[in-house]
C-alpha positions as CSV (number, residue, x, y, z in Angstrom):
1,X,57.9,139.2,190.9
2,X,61.0,141.3,191.8
3,X,61.7,144.3,189.6
4,X,65.5,143.5,189.7
5,X,67.0,140.1,189.4
6,X,70.2,139.7,191.3
7,X,72.7,136.8,191.4
8,X,75.9,136.3,193.4
9,X,78.8,134.5,191.6
10,X,82.4,133.5,192.3
11,X,84.6,134.7,189.5
12,X,86.4,131.8,187.8
13,X,87.9,132.6,184.4
14,X,90.0,135.7,184.0
15,X,93.2,134.3,182.3
16,X,92.9,136.4,179.2
17,X,91.0,139.6,178.1
18,X,88.8,137.5,175.8
19,X,88.0,135.0,178.6
20,X,87.1,138.0,180.8
21,X,84.7,139.3,178.1
22,X,83.2,135.8,177.7
23,X,82.7,135.5,181.5
24,X,80.9,138.8,181.6
25,X,78.5,137.5,178.9
26,X,77.9,134.3,180.8
27,X,77.2,135.9,184.1
28,X,74.9,138.6,182.6
29,X,73.2,136.0,180.5
30,X,72.5,133.8,183.6
31,X,71.0,136.6,185.5
32,X,68.8,137.5,182.6
33,X,67.8,133.9,181.9
34,X,66.3,133.6,185.4
35,X,63.9,136.4,184.6
36,X,63.0,134.9,181.2
37,X,62.3,131.5,182.9
38,X,60.0,133.3,185.4
39,X,58.0,134.7,182.5
40,X,57.7,131.7,180.2
41,X,58.1,128.5,182.1
42,X,57.4,125.5,179.8
43,X,55.8,125.7,176.4
44,X,56.6,126.3,172.7
45,X,57.3,130.0,173.1
46,X,60.8,131.0,173.9
47,X,62.9,134.2,174.1
48,X,66.3,134.4,172.3
49,X,68.9,137.2,172.2
50,X,68.9,139.4,169.2
51,X,71.4,142.0,170.3
52,X,73.8,142.5,173.2
53,X,76.1,145.4,174.1
54,X,78.7,145.0,176.9
55,X,80.7,147.9,178.2
56,X,83.7,147.8,180.6
57,X,83.9,150.5,183.2
58,X,87.2,149.7,184.9
59,X,90.5,147.9,184.1
60,X,90.2,146.2,187.5
61,X,89.8,142.6,186.5
62,X,88.7,140.4,189.4
63,X,90.9,137.7,190.8
64,X,89.7,134.1,190.8
65,X,87.0,133.4,193.4
66,X,86.3,137.0,194.1
67,X,82.7,137.7,194.9
68,X,80.7,139.5,192.2
69,X,77.0,140.5,191.9
70,X,75.0,140.7,188.7
71,X,71.8,142.6,188.4
72,X,69.2,142.8,185.5
73,X,65.9,144.6,184.9
74,X,63.7,145.5,182.0
75,X,64.1,149.0,180.4
76,X,62.1,148.7,177.2
77,X,59.3,146.7,175.6
78,X,58.0,146.4,172.0
79,X,55.3,144.0,170.6
80,X,57.7,141.1,170.5
81,X,61.0,142.2,172.2
82,X,62.2,142.8,175.7
83,X,65.3,144.9,176.4
84,X,67.2,144.3,179.7
85,X,69.9,146.4,181.3
86,X,72.5,144.5,183.3
87,X,75.3,145.4,185.7
88,X,78.2,143.4,187.1
89,X,79.7,144.6,190.4
90,X,82.9,143.4,192.1
91,X,82.1,143.2,195.8
92,X,84.6,144.7,198.3
93,X,86.9,142.4,200.3
94,X,86.6,144.7,203.3
95,X,83.4,145.9,205.0
96,X,82.7,149.6,204.4
97,X,84.4,149.8,201.0
98,X,82.3,150.6,197.9
99,X,81.7,147.9,195.3
100,X,83.2,148.4,191.9
101,X,81.2,148.5,188.7
102,X,82.9,146.2,186.3
103,X,80.5,146.3,183.4
104,X,77.1,147.5,182.1
105,X,75.1,145.9,179.3
106,X,71.9,146.1,177.3
107,X,70.4,143.0,175.7
108,X,67.3,142.8,173.5
109,X,65.6,139.4,173.3
110,X,62.8,138.5,170.9
111,X,59.8,136.3,171.6
112,X,59.7,133.4,169.2
113,X,57.5,130.3,168.5
114,X,59.6,127.2,168.2
115,X,57.0,125.4,166.0
116,X,58.0,126.8,163.5
117,X,60.8,129.2,164.5
118,X,59.4,132.7,164.0
119,X,58.9,136.0,165.9
120,X,55.6,136.3,167.7
121,X,54.0,138.9,170.0
122,X,54.8,138.6,173.7
123,X,52.0,136.4,175.2
124,X,49.5,138.4,177.3
125,X,49.2,137.8,181.0
126,X,52.9,137.3,181.7
127,X,53.2,140.5,183.7
128,X,56.1,141.8,181.7
129,X,56.5,145.6,182.3
130,X,59.2,148.2,182.1
131,X,60.8,148.1,185.6
132,X,63.3,151.0,185.5
133,X,64.3,153.8,183.2
134,X,67.5,153.3,181.2
135,X,70.7,154.4,183.0
136,X,73.0,157.0,181.4
137,X,75.1,154.2,180.0
138,X,72.1,152.5,178.3
139,X,71.1,155.9,176.8
140,X,74.6,156.3,175.4
141,X,74.5,152.8,174.0
142,X,71.2,153.5,172.2
143,X,72.8,156.6,170.7
144,X,75.7,154.9,169.0
145,X,75.8,155.1,165.2
146,X,74.7,152.0,163.3
147,X,77.2,149.3,162.7
148,X,78.8,149.6,159.2
149,X,78.2,146.6,156.9
150,X,80.0,147.7,153.7
151,X,83.1,145.5,153.5
152,X,86.2,147.3,152.4
153,X,88.5,145.8,149.9
154,X,91.4,145.4,152.4
155,X,89.3,143.5,155.0
156,X,90.9,140.6,156.9
157,X,89.5,137.1,156.9
158,X,89.8,134.5,159.7
159,X,88.6,131.0,159.0
160,X,88.0,128.2,161.6
161,X,85.8,125.3,162.6
162,X,83.3,125.8,165.4
163,X,84.2,123.3,168.1
164,X,81.7,120.8,169.5
165,X,82.6,122.2,172.9
166,X,81.3,125.6,171.9
167,X,77.8,124.2,172.1
168,X,75.6,123.5,175.1
169,X,73.9,120.2,175.8
170,X,71.2,121.0,173.3
171,X,73.7,121.5,170.5
172,X,73.3,125.3,170.4
173,X,76.4,127.4,170.2
174,X,76.3,129.6,173.3
175,X,76.0,133.3,172.9
176,X,79.1,134.0,174.9
177,X,81.2,132.1,172.4
178,X,80.6,134.8,169.7
179,X,82.8,137.3,171.6
180,X,85.6,134.6,171.6
181,X,85.1,134.1,167.8
182,X,85.5,137.9,167.2
183,X,88.4,138.2,169.7
184,X,90.2,135.4,168.0
185,X,89.8,137.1,164.6
186,X,91.1,140.4,166.1
187,X,94.2,138.6,167.5
188,X,94.8,136.7,164.3
189,X,94.7,140.1,162.4
190,X,97.1,141.6,165.0
191,X,99.6,138.7,164.7
192,X,99.4,139.0,160.9
193,X,100.4,142.7,161.2
194,X,97.0,143.9,159.9
195,X,95.6,145.4,163.1
196,X,97.1,147.7,165.7
197,X,95.0,146.5,168.6
198,X,94.4,143.3,170.6
199,X,91.6,142.0,172.7
200,X,93.0,143.7,175.8
201,X,92.4,147.1,174.2
202,X,88.6,146.5,173.8
203,X,86.5,148.8,176.0
204,X,83.1,148.0,174.6
205,X,81.7,145.3,172.4
206,X,78.4,144.6,170.6
207,X,77.0,141.5,169.0
208,X,74.0,141.2,166.7
209,X,72.7,137.6,166.3
210,X,71.2,136.9,162.9
211,X,71.3,133.2,162.4
212,X,72.6,130.3,164.5
213,X,75.9,128.6,163.6
214,X,76.3,124.9,164.1
215,X,79.1,122.9,165.9
216,X,81.8,121.6,163.6
217,X,80.8,124.0,160.8
218,X,83.5,125.9,159.0
219,X,82.9,129.7,159.3
220,X,84.8,132.8,158.3
221,X,85.0,136.1,160.2
222,X,85.4,139.1,157.9
223,X,86.8,142.0,159.9
224,X,88.2,145.5,159.5
225,X,89.0,148.7,161.4
226,X,86.4,151.5,161.1
227,X,88.5,154.5,161.9
228,X,85.7,157.0,162.2
229,X,84.1,154.9,165.0
230,X,87.4,153.7,166.5
231,X,86.0,150.2,166.3
232,X,86.6,146.8,164.7
233,X,83.7,145.4,162.7
234,X,83.1,141.7,162.3
235,X,80.9,139.7,160.0
236,X,80.6,136.0,160.8
237,X,79.5,133.9,157.8
238,X,78.6,130.3,157.6
239,X,79.4,127.8,154.8
240,X,76.4,129.2,152.8
241,X,78.0,132.6,152.8
242,X,75.1,134.2,154.7
243,X,76.0,136.5,157.7
244,X,75.2,134.6,160.9
245,X,76.2,137.4,163.3
246,X,77.8,140.8,163.4
247,X,80.1,142.3,166.0
248,X,81.7,145.6,166.9
249,X,84.6,146.2,169.3
250,X,85.5,149.7,170.4
251,X,89.1,150.2,171.4
252,X,90.8,152.8,173.6
253,X,91.0,153.7,177.3
254,X,88.5,152.2,179.7
255,X,85.8,154.6,180.8
256,X,86.4,155.2,184.5
257,X,83.4,157.2,185.3
258,X,82.0,156.4,188.8
259,X,78.9,154.2,189.0
260,X,76.1,156.4,190.3
261,X,72.8,155.1,189.0
């Protein structure tokens, strides 16, 4: 079994910053999913994302049909979770040029039993091991202060219905759509004069998945700007008022440090 999963893609959707962020989630998720499929195969045990963090390393957004490479490997294990690190590179158009690191990410997935849905230990005999040490970007991600959850009195609320097209063929809202939900809330707040930033200012975002939302369900995103962290905080609540997911978007200049793993 390879220690690093790699996939080559042709970039398609880059029309808006939020679409760019969604595309990063899709490509990183696809590369990671291949590894999970290798581990589990068929059965009533599955692995679902619990947390993901995606960081932009350049403002160089790829043009449509540019060749990109995604890579993923395991950097941490617990009794029931696996943490992957992933990278997205923009491949050069001319031989001899270096490739550009577009994004780095860490994602923690939890092993669950589907009958009933509950966290379970990772099955033995799957050969899941730590494959590499975390990069400096992953270490920095682990060191970020916890996401605030105390809602201020002046928070902004954005209500909408989850579209049927937000779900996959199994009726599950795809993980990449959550960054769109939070980006839409940020843009709605900006248009209402409540926020000073837009989705194009986001340099780093995190999503914590708590509970699945359903297609056609009305949801509300409660959001505010946390000045001490220079980040927007998002709480997505379903019709029952329970928090289904949390998000955080850091704003500011893109980190242009060179990619030297």
